[in-house]
N, C-alpha and C positions, 0 to 999 in steps of 0.2 A: 607414611609415604603414600601418595595417591597411586592406585593401581593403574591408572591410565597414563602414567608418566612413561617417557621413553618409547612412545608409540611412533613408529617410523613409516608404516605403510597401511593402506586401507584399500578395500576393493568392494564395489557394489556388485553383489552376486545376482540380485534380482531387484524388482521395484520396491521391495519392502525390507531388504536385508543388507547389512553392511558388515564386513569382516575387517578387523583391525589386528595388526601384529607389530612387534617391536623387539626390544632386547630381552623381554621376558621369555620364559619357557612355555608360554601358552599363547593361543590366538582366540580372540573374543569375537562373538557374533552378536550384533546389535540389531534390534527391531527398530526400523525408522519411524514406524507409526507411534509406538509407545516410548521410543527413546530409552529402552531398557535392554540390559544385557541378557540375552536368552540362553546362550550356551558358551562354554569355555572349553577349548580343545587343547590338550597338552601336546607339545611338540618335543621330539627328542633332542633337536639341535636348537638352542636359543638363537636369537638374533635374526628374526624374519624381516628382511629389508624390502623385498619385492614379492608381490603376489599376482598370479594370473589364474584364469579359469577357462576351461573348455568344456565341451560336452562329456568328456571322459574323465578328466583329472582336475584336481586343484593343485596348482604349482606354488611352491614356496622357495624363494631365493634367500639364502642365508649369508650373513656377513663373513662366514668362514670360507666362502667360495663354492659351497655345495648347493644343489637344487634337488628338492624332494618332490615327488609326485604322490598325491594323496587321493584316497577315495572320496567321492563327493558326498556320500552319506555318512560313513563312519569316521572320516578324516584319518583313516589308518594309512600309514606310509606304504606305498606299493613299490616304489623304485627310488633310488638315490643316484644322482650324477655328481661325481667329484670334478667340477668344471675347472677350477683354478686353485693354485696353491696359495694364493694370497687372499684376495677378497673379490666378491662379486660386484660388478658395476651395474649391469642391466641384462635383461633377457626378455625374449618375446616368443610366442608360440603361434604357429599358423599351420593348419592341417596336421600333417604328420611330422613336422619339423619343429625343433626347438633350437634357437640360436642364442648364445650368451657371450658377453664380453666381461672382462674383469682385469684383475691385477695378479701378477705372478711374483713369487718370492725370488729375489736375486741374491740370496745369502746375506752377507754383511751390508750390501748396498740397499737393503730394504725392499719395498715393493716397487714394481715397474709396470706400467701399462702394457698389457700383452696385445700385440698386434695380430694375434691369431684368434679368430672367433671360433668357439666350440659349437659344433652343429651336431645334433642328436636326432636319430630316426626313432620316433615313438612307436613305430610298428615292431621293430626289432629290439628296441630299448638298448641301443648301443650308439657310440659315437661314430660319425662318418668323418670323411677327410676335413680337417680344420680349414677354415677360410682365412687366408692371409690378406690383410687390408693395408692401405697405404697411409692411414691416419691413426691416431691414438684413440681408440673407441671408448666412449663414455656412455653413450646412449645408443640404442638400436630399436627399430620397429619394422615389422613387416608391412608392406604396402600391397595388399592382395589384389587390388583392382589394377595394378600395373604389373602384370604377371605375378610372380611371387618374390619380387625384389625386396632386398633389405636396405633400409636407410641407416647408415652408420654415422654417428656424429661425434666429433671430438670437442673437448672443452674450449679449444681455441677458435671454433667456428667452422672447421672443415666438415663437409658433408659429402659422403661417398655412397653411391648406389651400386649394388652388385647382386648377382644371383647367389643364393646360399650354396649351390652345388657347383659353381663355376669359379673361374679365376677373376680376381679383382682387376679392374681396368683403371689406370691412372686418369684416363680421359673422362671418367664419370665422377670426378671430384669437383665440388662446388664450395664456395666460401660464403659464410654468413657475415655480413658487414656489421660487426659488433662494436666497432670503433674502440678496440682494445679491451672491451669487457669480456668476461668469461661466461660461457653458456652454463646455466644452472638447471634447466629443464627442457624437455622436448616431448612432443606428442603429435599424434596424427588424428585428424578429425574423424568422427564416426562415419562421415560420408566418403572418407578416403580421398578427398579432393584438395586438402590443404594440410600444410605442415606448420606447426607453431613452435617457436624457439623463445625461451625466456633467458635473459642475460642478467648478470650481476648488477647492471645499472638500472634495472627496473623496467626495461623495454621488452616488448613482445614483437618478434619478427614473424610475419605471416608469409608463407610461400604457397603458391598454387601454380597449376599448369594451364589455367584458363582465366580470361578476364572475369567471367561470371562463375562464382563458386557457390555451391549449395551447402548450407549448414543446417544441422538439426537443432532447432531452438530448444527442444525438449528431448535431449539425447538419451532416450531410453528405448529398450527393445519393444518393438511394436507387438501388441497382442492381437493375433489374427483370430478370426472366428473359426469354429469347428468346420472341418471340410464337409461339403455337401454330400449327402448320401446318394443323390441322383447322379448317374453317370454323365459326365460333362462331355461336350463335343471337343474334338481336337482343335488345338490352337493353329491358326493360319497366319502366315506372314504375308500381309497385303503388298509389301514392297518387292516380293519375289516375282520377277518377270515370267518365270517358267512354271508358275503354280498351276497344276492341272485343275480344270474347271470341274472335274468330277468330284473334287473334295468339297465343293460348295453344297451345303444342304439345300435340296429342292424337293418339293412334294412329288411323290411318286405317282405317275398316272399310268394306269394299266390299259387304258383304251387307245392311247395314241402311241405310234412307234417312236422310238428314241433316235436322235440324230446319230448316235454312236453305233446303232445296230447296222453295221456294214456287213455285207455278205463276205465270206472268206474268198470267194472268187474275185472280188473287187479289190482286194488288198494283198500285198506281198510283204514279207518281212524285209526290213532294211537295216541290217546291223551297222553299227558304227565302224567306220574304217579305222584300223589301227594306225597310230602315228608311225611314220617311217623311223627306222633306227638311225641314230645320229652317225654321220660318216666318221667322226672321230672314234667312236666306239668300234666300228668295223675295222678301222685302220690299226688300232692298238690292241685288238682282241687277240688273245692267245687261246688255243684250243688244246685241251688235254682229253683224249677219248672223244666223247660226244658232247662235252660241256665246254663252252667258251666263257672266258672272263676277261674283263677290261677295266681300266680306270674310269671312275665316274667323271664325265666332263663337266657336270654341274651346269648344264645348259637350261635346265627347267627346275622350277620349285619342286621340293620333295613331296611325293605322294599326291601330285596334282597333274591332271591331264586336261588340256584345253577341250572345251565342249565341241568346238568346231575346228577341225584340222585344216590348217592353211596349206595351200600348195606352194607357197613361197618358202624360202629358207628362213630358219629361225633367226630372229634379230638378237644378237648377243650384246648389243651396245648398252642396252638399258638394264641388263641383269645385275651386274656387279656395281656396287657403289664405289666411290673413290675411297680407298682405305686411308687410315691415318698414318700409316708407316710406308716408307719407300719399298719395303719388302713386298707390298701388294700392288705396286705401280708398274709391274712388268707385264709380260704377255698374259693372255687369258689362261686360266688354269687348264681348260680343256684342250689347249694347244701345246701344253708343256707337261711332260711326264714328271720331271724332277720337282718336288715341292720347293716353294720359294725360299724357305729358310735354309735349305740345303744347297742352294745354288752358290756359285762363286760370287762373293761380294767385292765390289770395287769402290774406291773413293773417287768421287767426282770433284775435280778441282775447279775452282773459279779464279778470278783475278785476285781474290784475297787468300788464295791457297786453301788451307784447311780451316780457317777461322769461321767460315759460314757453313761448314759441313756438320750436320747434327748427328753425332754418333748415338745420341740417346734414342733415336728411332730404332736402332738396331740392338740396343742393349739397355733394358730397363732394370737390370740388376746392379748391385754394387761391386761385382767382380769386373776385373779389367780384361778387355780383349787385347789382341795384338794386331798391329797394322800389317797389311800384306804386300805393300809396294816395294819392300826391300828385297834385293836378290837373295835367293835361296830361302825365302820365307815359307816354303812349303812345309817346314817342320814346326810351324806355329802351334798346330794341334798337339804335337808331342811335348812341346815346352809346357803347355797347359797341363798335360797329363803328369809330368814330373812335378809341377808346382803343387798340384793337389794331392800328392803323396806327402803326408806330413813329415816323415823322417827325412825325405830328400830335401824338402824345403828348409828344414832346420840344418841339415848337414852342410849344404852349399853356402848358407849364410854365415855359418861358423868357420868356413874354410877361407884361408887367405895365404897366398904364397907369392914368391918373387918371380915366378914364371910369367913372362909377358903375355903370352896367349894361352891362358888356362881356362878351359871351358867351365870348370867347377867354380872358379872365381867369378866369371862373367854371368853364370847362372845365378850365383848368389846376389850379384848386383841387380840383375833383372827381377829376381823374386822379391827383393826389397822394394822395388818400385811397384810390383803387383800388390804387395801388402799395403802400401800407402795409398794407392789409387782408389777412388770412390766411384768407379764406373767408367772413368775416362780410359781410352785405350793407351797402351804403351808400345814402345818400339823395342825390338830385339836387335837393333843395329850393331851394337858393340859385341854382342854374343856372336852374331853371324859374321862380323868382321874377323873375330878370332877363329871361328869355325872354318872360314875360307883359307886360313893359313896353316891348318893342320895337314901335313902330308898324307896321313892315312885316309883322311876324308876325300882328298883328291884322287888317291889311288883306288878307292872303292867306288868312284864315280858318283859321289854324293854332291859334288859342286856342279850346279847346273849353269849352263850358258844362258844369257839373256834371251837368245832366240828360242831355246827349248822351252823356257817358261812362258814366253808370249804366245808361241804357236801351239802349246799344249802337246808337244811330242814326248814329253817325259812320261815314263810309266810310273805314275805316282804311287800306286799300290806297292809295287816291288821296291821302289825307292825309299818309302817311309819305313818299311820293314828292315831294310839294310841300315837306315839311319838309327832305328831303334836299337839294333845290335851294336852299332858303332858307339852311340852315346853312353850306353851302359858300360861297355868295355872301357871307354875313355875315362869316364868318371871313376870307375873302379881303379884304374891305374893312377889317376891324379890324386885321389883321396887316400891311397894307401901309402904314399910317400911319407917317410918319417920326418918329424920336425927336426930341422937342422939347417943345412945350407939353403934348402929350398923354401923354408918357412919364412914368412915376412916378419921383419923386425916388429916386435910388440904383439904379434898375433899368437893366440893360444891354439892348441890343437883342438880338433873337433870333439864336441861332447858326445858324439854318436859312436866314435870308434877310438880305441886307444892307439898309441903310436905303432906303426908298422902293419896295421890291418885296416881293411876297408869296410866301411859301413854299407857300401853298395853290395859287397859280397855277403854280408850278413843278411841284408834285406832281400836280395834277389838270388843269391848264390845257392846252388844245389850241388852237393858232392855226387859225382857221377862215376860209376865203375864201368869201364869199357873193356870188353873181352873180345879177343880175336882168335877164332879156332880154325886152324888149317886142316886140310883133308888128311895130312899126315898124323894128326892127333895132337900137335903142339898147340897149347893155348897160352896166349899172352894177355895179361891183365894190367891195366893201368888206371889210375884215378886222376880226375880233373875236376875243375869247378866250372859249371855252366850257369849263365845268367838268364837264359831264355830257351825256349823250345820251339821248333818248327813243326807245324802240322804235316803229317804224312798220310796220304789217302790210299785206300786199298786199290790195287790194280784190278780193273774189270776184265773178266774173261771175254774173249772175242765171241764165244758162243752165247753169252748172256745178252739178251736184248734190253733188259732193264737193269737199273742199278739196285742193289740190295739195300735193305733198310738197316741203318746203324744208329746207335745212340751216340750222342756227342761225347759222353764219358768214355765210351769204348774206343772211339777214334783218338781221343786225347791220351788214353793209356798206351795205345799202340805207338803213338808218336813219341811219348816220353821213354817208354821201354822199347826202343826201336831194335828191330832185328832185320838185317839185310845181308845179302851176299855180294861180295865185291872182290876184285883182284888186289892182293896185298903181298908185300915181301915177306917171305918166311925165312928166318935165320937157319932153321933146321934143314930145309930143302935148298936153301941158297938160290932161290928164284921166286918169281911172282907166281902165286898159287891162288885158286879160288878159296876164299875164307868166309866164314860166317861171323859177322860182327854183331855183338849184342851189347845193349846199353841198359844199365839198371841204376836206380838212384838209391842213395843211402839215407837221405834225410829230405824233409819237406821244406821248401822255401817259405818265407813269410809272404812274399808277393810272387805269384806265378805269372810269368810273361809268356804269351803265346803269339807267334807269328803265324797267321792263317795260311799263307802261301797259296792264295787263290790267284795264280798268275797266268792261267790258261783257260781255254774254253772247257777243258775236261774237269778241272777243279770247280769251275763255276757251275757246270751242270750237276756235279755231285752235290753241291750245296743246295741247289734249286730242288733237286729230287728229295733230299733229306728233309728239307723244310716242308715240302708237300706231304711226305709220309707222316711227319710228326703232327702237322696240323690236322690232317684227315683222321689220324688215329685219335687225337684228342677230341675232335668233334664227334666221332663215333662213340667214344667212351662216354661223352656227355649225353648222348642220345641212347645209351645202353644198347648199341648195336655192335655185333661182332665185327672185328676188323677182317678185311679181305686180304689173305696172304698172297705174296708173289705178284702183286699188281701195283704198278705205280699210280697212286691216286691223283686225281686232278686237284688243282688249286681250288679252294672253296670260293664260290661266287658270292659269299656274303660280305666280302670286303670290297671297298672301292677306294681308290686313291684320288682324292679330289683336288690334288695340287698342293695340299698343305698338310692334311691329317687324314687318318682313317675315319671312315664314317660307316654307320650301320645301314644296311639295306633291308628290305622287307624279307622276313623269314629268318633273320639273324637272331640267334638266342643271346640275349645280353649276358647270361651266365657264362658264356664262352668268350667273354671279352679278353681274358688273360690267355687264351689259347692261340693268339696270333703268332707268337714267337717262342714256341715251346721247344725248338731244337737246341738253342743255346740256353742252358740252364742258368738261372740267376744264382744258384747256390750249388756247390759241389762238396761232396764228402770224400776226403782222401785219407788213406792210412797205408802204412808199410808194415808188413809182418814177415817173419822169417820163413814161414811155410808158403804163403801165397804171394809174397812180394808186394808190389804196389797195387792198391785197390782204389778205383775211382767210381763214384756213382752220383747220380743226381739226388738232390736233397730238397725237401719242401722249404720254401723261403720263410724265414722267421722262426723256424723251430730250432731248438738247441739239442746238442748231443746229451746222451745219458752219462752218468758218472762212470759207468763201466766202459763205455766207448772212449771217453776221454782218458781213462786209465790205460787203455790199450794203445794210445798214441794217435787216435783218429783226430782229424781237424776239419773244420768247415771253412770253405773258401767262398766268398761272395764276389760276384761280378761287380767291378768298380769302374772299368774303362772299356769302351769299344771304340776303335778307330776305323773309319770306313773311307773307302775311295768312292767319291761321287763321280760317276761317269756321265759326262754331259758333252755332247758333240758341239754345242753352240759356244761353250766357254773353254773347252779343253779339259774340264774336270777340276776337281779340288779335293782336299782332304778335310774331314771333320772328325770331331771327337765327342763322344758321349761320356760324361764324367759324373760319377756319383760323389757329390761334394759333401764332406763330412760336417759334423757338428761344430768343430773348432773353427772352421772357416766362416760358417754362418754367424758364430758368436762374435768373431772379430769384425765382420763387415756389417751385420744387421742387428746384433745383440740378441739373437734368438738361437735356440739349440734345436736343430732338426737336420735331417738329411734329405737331399733332393737331387734328382738327375738333371743335368743341364746339357744343352747342345752348344758346343764351341766351334764356330765357323769364322775364324779370324776375329774381327771385331763384333761379330754377331753372336750374342749369347741369349739363350732362351730356355726357360724351364720346360722339361718334357716329362712324359710318363716313363716309368721303368720298362714297360713293354716296348715302347718305341725305341729305347736304347738298344734292345736286343733284336729288333726287327731287321730282317735281311731280305732284300730284293735284288738279286744279282743282276737284274736288267739295268739297274742304275746305282745301286748302293751295295758295294762289294766289301765284305769284311777284310780287314787288314791286320789288326792287332787287338788282342784281348788281354786284360789284366784281371786276375783274380787275387784277392788279398785274404790272408788268414783272418778269421774273425778275432777282433780285439788284439791284433798283432802290435799296434802302436804302443801298448802298455809296456812293452819290453825296452823301449827306447827313451832316452833323455831328450825331450822335445824343447828344451830351453835354448834360446838364442842369445849368445853373448857377442856383442859387436866386437869383431877383431880389429877394427880400425881405431888407432889411438893417435895421440899427438906426435908420435915419432915420424909420421908420414910428412910432417912439415919441416923436418930437419934438412939441413943442406945436403944435397946429393950431387954427385958428379954428373957432368954433361956427357951425353953420348957423342957429341961432336968432337972430332979430333983437333980441330983448329980453334976451338973456343978457348978464350983466355979469361982469366979472372978480371983483368982490367976492362973487359968488354961487358961485364955484368950490368944488367939494367934493373936489378932489384936487390933489396936487402931482406934476407930471410928474417922471420919473426924470432925474437929472443924469447927465452922462457918466461920472462915477466910480461911479454906481450901476447901470450896465448889467448885467443879469442874466447869470449864468454857469450852466453845466450843473450841475444838482443843487440850485440855489437854490430856496427855497420861495416860492410866490406864492399868496395867498388869493384865491379866485375865487367869485363868485356872479352869477347872472343872473336877470332877471325877464322875464316873457313876457306877451303879450296874445293873445287868441283872434281868429282871422280867420274861422273857420267852426266852427259848433257841432257837437258830436258827434252822429252818427246811430246810433240804437239801436232795437231792437224789443223789445217785452215779450212773452215766450212765454206759452203757456197755463198753464205751471206756476208763473208768477209771477217767473221769473228774467229778467234783462235781458241781451240779447246785443248787443254792439257791432258794428255793421256797418261804420262808418267813423269813426275817431277824430277828435277836434277838431284843426283845423289851428292850430298855435301859431306865433307869430312873436316873435323876441327883441326886447325893448323897452329893456333896460338891462343893461349889462355892467360889473362892477366888479372890479378887481384891486388887492389891497393887498400891501404889502411883507411878506415873511415872515421877515426877519432884519435885523440892523443897528440903528443907533440910531433909525431911523424905522420900526421894526416896527409893523405895523398901520395905517400911513398909506397911503391909496389913491393909486395913481399912474395908474389908469384908472378913470373913472366916466362912461361914455358912454351917453347916451340915443340910441336908434337911430331915425332918421327913417324913416317908412314912407309909401308912396303908396297902399297898399291899405286897403280899408275894414276897420276894427276892429269886430268884433261885441261883444266884451266886454273891457274893460280889466283885469278881475280886480283891482280896486284893493285889496280886502281882503287879497289874497295877494301882489300885486306892488308895491303902493305907486304904481303908475302911474295918473295921473289924465287925464281928457280934456283935450287941449291940450298935454300934455307932449311929444308926438311931432310937433306941428305947428310947422314952422319960423316961421310968422307970429306965433304967440302964445306959444310956449314960452319959459320962462326958464331952461331946463336947458342943459347942454353937449350940444348935439345934433350928431350925426355920421351919416355913412352906414354901413350895415352893412359895406360893403367895407373902409372905413377901419379899423373896429374889428377886423374879421376878420383883416386883415393884422397888426395888433398881436399878436393871439393866435397867429397862425401863426409870427411871429418868436419868440415865447416858447417855442412848442412845438419849433421847429427848433433853438433854442438848447439845449434839454434841461432846462428848469426843471421842477419838480414842483409840480403844482397841488393845493392843499388846499381842500376844500369839502364841502358836504353835498348829496348827490344830484347829483353831477357827471355821472353817466351821462346823465341827462335833459337837463342843461344843454348838454353837448357835442352831443347828438343834435339839439336844436332849433337850435343855432348852426350845425350842419352841419360839425362838425370831428371828425376821427379822431385820438385821442390814445392813445399806447401805454400799456399798463396800468402799467408801472413809472414812468410820469410822473404818475399819478393817485393821490392819497391821499384817499379818500372816508370821511368820518367816519360816514356811515350804515352802512358795513360794519365800521369799526373797533369800534364799540360795538354789535355784533350777535352773537347766538348762533344757531347753525344751527336751522332749522325754527321760528324765532321771528319775531315781527313786527318791522318796521323802526320805529325810534324817531325822533321828530321832533327837529329842531334845538332848538326851544324847550324841550322837556323835558330834553334832554341839558344845555343851558346852565343850566337851573334846578338839576338834580341835581348836576352836577360843578362848575360855576363859580359857583353861587349868583347867577345873573343872570336877570332877567326881561325877555326880549326879545320882539319881535313882538307887542306889546300890542294896538294898534289896527290897525296895518298892518305890512307888511314893509319893511325897508330893506336893500338889498344890501350896503352898507358894513358895517352892523352884523352881518349874517349872515356875510360873509367873514371879518371879524375874529373872530367867535365860533368859527368853524370852525378857525381857526389856534390859538386858545386851547385848544380841545378836543384838537387834535393834540398840543400841548405836554403836556396832562394825560395823554394816552395814553402818551406817551414816559416820563413820570414814573412811571406805574403799571408800565410794562414794566421799567424799570430797577430799581424797588423790589423786585418779587417775581417777575418773569418772567411767562410765560403763565398759570401757575397763579393768580397774584395777579390778573391781569386777568380771568380767567374767574370768580373769586370775586366780584370787584367787579361784573361784568356780571350775575351771578345776583342780587345785591342790587339792582341797577338794575331788573331785570324784576320782582322782587318788589315794589319800591316803586311801579313803574308800575301793577301790578295793584291795589295798594291805592288809588292815586290815580285809577284809571280813566284813566290816561295824560293827566291834565289838570293843568296848573300851577296851584297855589293862587293865589287873587286877591291875597294879600298880597305886596307888592313887597319881596323880600328881597335884590334885587341892586343897589340904588342905591349902597350903600356901596362895592361893588367895581367896578361897571361905569361909573358916572358919572365919577369922577376921570380914568380913562383916556380917556374920550371928551372930557372937557374939556381934557385936555392935547393932544389931537390937533387939534381943530378951530380953536383960535386960529392955529396955524401954517398951516392950510389957508386960513383967512379972510384971512391976510396976503398972499395971492398978488396 
């Protein structure tokens, strides 16, 4: 066998030497002049696929996914990087950085292209933060003349440019027009002015950033002559307008005076006038001691001062460019203290409603946000917190009961939608509808009036802490009910907790021992279960001018093991006596929930001073300076809040980057001993406990959630959550396994740094809730989800209406032989009523702007059979009972009349929303395809998320791009010769008509394909313009529509 076979890579090391490598266990060096093999180096790892060389190392990339660094002379391996578990695709080296892309092993699924680029620092010989890209990387190259950017190329032709140490931006993605061919090679010219792509079709694509591109015809390293031994003169820039003439070499004359020989009496020093301090800095500056600090207004480029100070005010208009996201299209950062991503987000409605509002500007992840326009949507952040606790997510999705307004059931429905969504926001309307009906929520003041939400009068920080306690208690009660009368038929018990006990209690519960000691000596001890703890802060002595320094762990321990004096009834004394009440815990919870209770200026001042103490102490420790006791330190001036993120200023030590938020520890160590009781201390993040500590019962708790109240006088404030999203969520959404902190601000979701999650600034960002989870706690729980909804939900059920009779039934329930299968057609239509009217304002130019849309509630849902002998016969026709006040029944458009939704007087088949919701969920989970007109709005109001391939919407089937949408009535008249919706709407008629239109569309498609359909649609629009989109008064549809209706309803009436 030829020794040169299976050679896969070669590298020209100099003008005369070539190195070749392949699947063998050696690398050959060939002399280009003699074309002879001069040396053969043995490699430990065979399969050298890629080779690179710098002035320090020779790099070999192996097919096993490893990269070895070798000495240039001896070829001895100096370092090895295990980059990918699968195979290596490409890597490149520039300066002190090495970037690589490749494939990772996915178990039984084989290899998958890894969207994380591995980046290594060659100075420290270790990996830095991986770079996540938005394409499937196959090739990559550094482009050093364009900063130090990386060009990442996928095989399908996508090209992305990004910094190796920054976040990838979707806007920097370009596409190579390969006409369906795959890219097989990529390289950058030696002049760094052109990019070349080679595709499988034999074409070469050349990219450049200028019309005139320079190429090296003989691309080899230039041999420069030896440096001159004579000292050379300094280089001068002739284009510099301020170049001193004294730098120009001129012959020195000793006989004549020089022009620059001015006498000292003829000149005076003229120092440059310092630029005036920006008024915004003076306005927002806070002084602690003799040092003042303020947010950086970003009115000038960093580290630059104008040579000539203008007397006029600085012009801010040309400083900031127009950002790509609406987050940056607000006020100037130097005029606004709250960063843009933390501000209250609102949906701007147009005449098309939400269709032209781009939520992707606010959320570039695949996680789903929540819309904020629903009443009492202040709890959106806490809903996200509960969703990203894996045991809670599984618990509520396995839970199902017959209780109409069950928050656990509604959370399960909502979490199911969050699982299915791919970045599109969801609504918590059904959950909040059930929440408003809970008497305990109203008694606790958790139900906000619309006026309080709009004017910002609600104390959101205290409100969300009360909501946190309420929801945990409510879920604990709802999930501990035994399976029996309350369990839904066909639903199994939760996999997280056995019958009669609550998984909420297992997860959050902590057994507490409360003792009360009277002055007479009688002690009363009782045990209870608590789900969360409130922070209690030490009382400040009136004689103390400054607040003492405390560790967060110390305050937390005193808050959990609380000791306080209060008046209590003593059975022994038979009267109220001063008693000392002490609380101790007997076990550690899996998730520690803390309400921060920063509800007054005193608590806010305590947090502010403790953060200042902690930061100053950390900075002094970094500088090896002793801390100054008993003196409140000033806030460090090395930070500046530029309106969006923290930035470093001159003098800031980059090693102290993680010292910004040191008071809230990212990891806590907790243990309970009989001798010392509860012990809490901070713990270095990432480190594990020793075996002895674990044997003693110690546990580590990681910070996973921080909920903050954003105080903003302009918008009334809002609530945000920082959540550490685990690996399982990323695996389901993105196919990768890693952990990342995210900011959740309603429908705005943005990845953040862990330090930012714990950062506190009580002037605008007040802590409200903290969640610490025991490390690896989820391994104790069964995290499988078994869908509790089965076919029994479609069985016949009694109507809530007292006057409804069987002879008035308008539908025939499905028989067992008719149970739907995946791919079956179901005609759907829904009717709605209005709970709140739309709020809009009329502008000065006469246009109307929607401030808050009308709140709709589903009133009737109809499903008809889409195939079989009973095609067109409804099997669901439910009127939805409502306890909320209806403002407008919309009878002309919905056919709903006053009294139809009242169980006392209605003659319709009246059910609960939950009952009908379960029927639709079963159909969706089965995989049926829904046919209807305007289904997007129907599912939105019903609060259902349906995959696009399960929706057939006739409003889009009979629609041309950039044209108006056509009503169902006009389509029925034009295509089916039916006159529907005469005086009012009927959902059975509408659902059946949508099915017939879909059959007509299939007939047109089979007859002439897309061209025929487009031709027919052009005629439809032309006829619509002639008719002004109005159906003629003459009824031309009786002959076709009435016989079918007459054939259906006798069978329905015979129920």
